[in-house]
C-alpha positions in Angstrom: 236.0 68.2 63.4 239.3 68.9 61.2 240.4 66.4 58.5 243.1 64.4 60.6 240.3 63.3 63.0 238.1 60.2 62.5 234.5 60.4 62.8 233.9 56.4 63.1 236.3 53.5 63.7 235.6 50.1 62.7 234.8 47.6 65.0 236.3 45.0 62.9 239.9 46.5 63.8 239.3 46.9 67.6 241.0 43.7 68.5 244.1 44.5 66.7 243.9 47.8 68.6 243.7 46.3 71.8 245.1 43.2 71.2 242.2 41.5 72.7 239.8 38.7 71.4 236.8 39.8 70.0 234.4 38.2 72.5 236.7 40.7 75.0 236.4 43.4 72.8 232.7 42.9 72.5 232.2 42.3 76.5 233.9 46.0 77.1 231.6 47.8 74.4 228.4 45.9 76.5 230.3 47.1 79.9 230.3 50.9 78.2 226.7 50.0 76.8 228.3 51.3 73.4 225.9 49.9 70.3 228.1 50.1 67.2 226.3 51.5 63.9 226.0 49.1 61.1 226.5 50.6 57.9 226.1 47.9 54.9 227.8 45.0 56.5 230.3 46.8 58.4 229.6 48.1 62.1 231.4 51.4 63.2 231.8 53.4 66.6 232.0 57.0 67.0 235.0 58.9 67.9 234.1 59.7 71.5 233.3 56.0 72.0 236.3 54.9 70.2 237.8 57.7 73.0 236.1 56.1 76.1 237.2 52.3 75.0 240.6 53.8 74.5 240.6 55.2 78.4 238.7 51.9 79.7 242.2 50.0 77.9 244.6 52.0 79.6 242.9 52.0 82.8 242.6 47.9 82.6 246.5 47.7 81.7 246.9 49.3 85.0 245.5 47.0 86.8 242.1 48.3 87.6 238.7 46.6 86.2 235.8 47.5 83.8 233.5 47.8 86.9 235.8 50.0 88.8 236.5 52.2 85.4 232.5 52.5 85.0 232.2 53.0 89.1 234.7 55.7 88.8 233.2 57.7 85.8 229.7 57.7 87.0 229.1 55.7 83.9 226.1 53.3 86.4 222.7 54.5 85.9 221.8 56.1 88.9 218.0 56.0 90.0 216.5 59.3 90.1 213.1 60.7 91.2 210.7 63.1 89.4 209.3 64.3 93.3 206.3 62.0 93.2 208.7 59.0 94.0 208.8 57.7 90.6 211.5 57.4 88.3 211.0 60.3 85.8 211.2 60.7 81.8 214.3 62.7 80.5 214.1 65.9 82.6 215.4 63.8 85.6 218.6 63.2 83.9 221.1 65.5 84.8 224.2 66.3 82.1 226.1 69.7 81.9 227.4 70.2 78.9 230.9 68.6 78.8 229.7 65.4 80.9 230.4 62.8 78.1 229.4 59.8 81.0 226.4 61.5 81.8 225.2 61.9 78.2 225.9 58.4 77.8 224.3 57.0 80.9 221.3 59.1 79.5 221.5 57.3 76.3 221.7 53.7 77.8 218.7 54.4 80.1 216.6 55.6 77.1 217.9 52.5 75.4 216.8 50.4 78.1 213.5 51.8 78.4 213.1 50.7 74.3 214.4 47.8 75.2 217.1 48.0 72.8 220.5 46.7 73.1 219.8 44.1 76.4 222.8 42.1 76.4 222.1 38.6 78.0 224.0 38.8 81.2 224.6 34.9 81.4 226.1 34.8 77.9 229.6 34.7 79.3 228.3 31.2 80.6 227.8 30.0 77.2 231.2 30.9 76.2 232.8 29.5 79.4 230.8 25.9 78.3 232.1 26.2 74.8 235.6 26.6 75.9 235.3 23.7 78.3 233.6 21.2 75.9 236.1 22.1 73.0 239.1 22.2 74.9 239.6 26.1 74.0 242.4 27.8 75.7 241.5 31.4 76.3 244.2 34.2 76.8 244.6 35.8 79.9 242.8 39.0 78.7 240.1 36.9 76.8 239.4 35.1 80.3 239.3 38.9 82.2 236.9 40.1 79.6 234.7 37.3 80.2 234.8 37.2 84.0 235.1 41.1 84.2 238.1 41.0 86.0 241.4 42.9 84.9 244.1 40.8 83.8 246.4 41.2 86.6 243.5 40.2 88.8 243.5 36.9 86.7 247.1 36.1 86.5 247.0 37.1 90.6 245.0 33.9 91.6 247.7 31.8 90.7 248.2 28.7 88.5 244.5 27.7 89.4 241.3 29.1 90.5 237.6 28.7 90.1 235.0 30.9 89.6 231.0 30.6 88.5 231.4 26.9 88.6 234.4 26.4 86.5 237.7 25.7 87.0 240.6 27.8 85.3 244.3 25.9 85.1 247.7 27.5 83.5 248.1 26.0 80.8 251.0 27.6 78.6 251.4 30.7 76.8 249.3 32.0 73.5 251.3 33.5 70.4 250.6 36.6 71.8 252.5 35.7 74.8 249.6 35.7 77.3 249.0 32.7 79.4 246.9 30.3 78.1 244.1 28.9 80.4 242.2 25.7 80.4 238.6 25.7 81.3 237.0 22.5 82.9 233.6 22.4 84.7 233.3 21.8 88.3 231.9 18.6 89.1 229.0 18.5 91.1 
C-alpha cells in the first residue's frame, strides 16, 4: 500500500462521508456483515470494507437497495455441501484470489459459526417504536436504512405508507433537505 492510501477509516466519520444518520450507517455495515475493529475508544473499518461501503452507497443512490446490492455481488451466504449432505468446514468455501465478496462471505460464515456479530434482526422495531413514542422525524435515508429500502423507493410510496405495523407520513423537511417522516404505530 502506498503512503497515499488508507489502511483503516474511522467509523465516526462515515455519517459525514455518506450524509446518513448513524443508525443508517450501522444498518449498512450490518447488511454487509462489516464488524469494525476497536482501537482504544475508536472503531475503524479497513480500506476494502470502506470501498465496499462506497460501492453500496453509489448503488443505493442510483435507486438500488442494499438487498439488491448484496444479491448482485453474491455476498449472501450460499449453502454448500461436503459430499455427505452436511455443511463442511472451511474447505467447501470457493474463494478465488480476487474474490473479495467470497472472502467476506467466508469470514461472515465463520463468525456466524462462532456466534460473533450476530445482529438482532428485529432491532429496527425498537427504533421505530422509539421514533413513534418520542415524536422523532427520521429522514428518508434514515427510514430507508431501517426498512432496508432505497431512499428512492421510500419516496415513491407518496405522502403516506405503512410497513411492519407502523404508518409513515411526510412531515416537512430535515435540515439536510431530505423529507422528514412522522412515525405512528398502527392501531390494532
